[in-house]
C-alpha positions as CSV (number, residue, x, y, z in Angstrom):
1,X,-185.0,106.4,176.7
2,X,-185.0,102.9,175.9
3,X,-183.2,100.8,173.1
4,X,-179.9,101.3,174.9
5,X,-179.9,105.1,173.2
6,X,-176.8,107.2,174.2
7,X,-178.1,109.7,176.8
8,X,-176.4,113.0,177.8
9,X,-176.9,115.7,180.5
10,X,-178.6,118.6,179.2
11,X,-179.0,120.6,182.6
12,X,-177.9,120.4,186.3
13,X,-179.4,122.3,188.8
14,X,-182.2,122.4,192.0
15,X,-184.7,119.9,192.3
16,X,-187.5,122.3,191.3
17,X,-185.3,123.6,188.2
18,X,-184.7,120.2,187.0
19,X,-188.3,119.2,187.5
20,X,-189.6,122.3,185.8
21,X,-187.5,121.5,182.7
22,X,-188.3,117.9,182.6
23,X,-192.0,118.9,182.3
24,X,-191.4,121.3,179.7
25,X,-189.6,119.3,177.6
26,X,-191.9,116.1,177.9
27,X,-194.5,118.4,176.7
28,X,-192.8,118.7,173.3
29,X,-192.0,115.2,173.1
30,X,-188.6,115.2,174.7
31,X,-188.3,112.2,177.2
32,X,-185.7,112.8,180.0
33,X,-184.5,111.1,183.1
34,X,-183.1,112.7,186.1
35,X,-179.9,111.6,188.4
36,X,-180.3,113.0,192.0
37,X,-176.9,111.6,193.7
38,X,-177.6,113.6,196.8
39,X,-181.0,111.4,197.4
40,X,-179.3,108.3,196.5
41,X,-176.3,109.1,198.8
42,X,-178.3,109.7,201.5
43,X,-180.1,106.3,200.9
44,X,-177.1,104.6,201.5
45,X,-175.7,107.1,204.3
46,X,-173.2,108.9,202.1
47,X,-174.8,112.2,201.3
48,X,-173.7,114.2,198.3
49,X,-174.4,117.7,196.9
50,X,-177.8,119.1,197.0
51,X,-179.1,121.3,194.2
52,X,-176.8,119.0,192.0
53,X,-179.5,117.2,190.1
54,X,-178.9,116.0,186.8
55,X,-181.5,116.2,183.8
56,X,-180.6,113.7,180.9
57,X,-181.9,113.3,177.1
58,X,-181.1,111.2,174.4
59,X,-178.4,112.3,172.6
60,X,-180.6,113.0,169.6
61,X,-182.4,115.6,171.4
62,X,-179.5,117.3,173.2
63,X,-179.6,120.4,170.7
64,X,-183.1,120.8,171.0
65,X,-183.5,120.4,174.7
66,X,-180.4,122.8,175.2
67,X,-182.0,125.5,172.8
68,X,-185.3,125.1,174.9
69,X,-184.0,125.3,178.2
70,X,-182.3,128.6,177.2
71,X,-185.0,130.0,175.7
72,X,-187.2,129.1,179.1
73,X,-184.3,130.6,181.0
74,X,-184.2,133.6,179.0
75,X,-187.7,134.2,179.4
76,X,-187.1,134.2,183.2
77,X,-185.0,137.0,183.3
């Protein structure tokens, strides 16, 4: 996820859900990164909203990642 590629948010949720989806995506070769404003805010004393961790992928992988996450969520139900 370097080389100045554009990234897009593919999922927002709890730390546990984001970590699970991140691992599943990486298993099939889709790199991702997370953004946790709650933890970052706590460090500087500002806070934030827990359970709103963002999962980002490169825009070129966005549709594939959305489909994978959607399939995983459907299997869970």
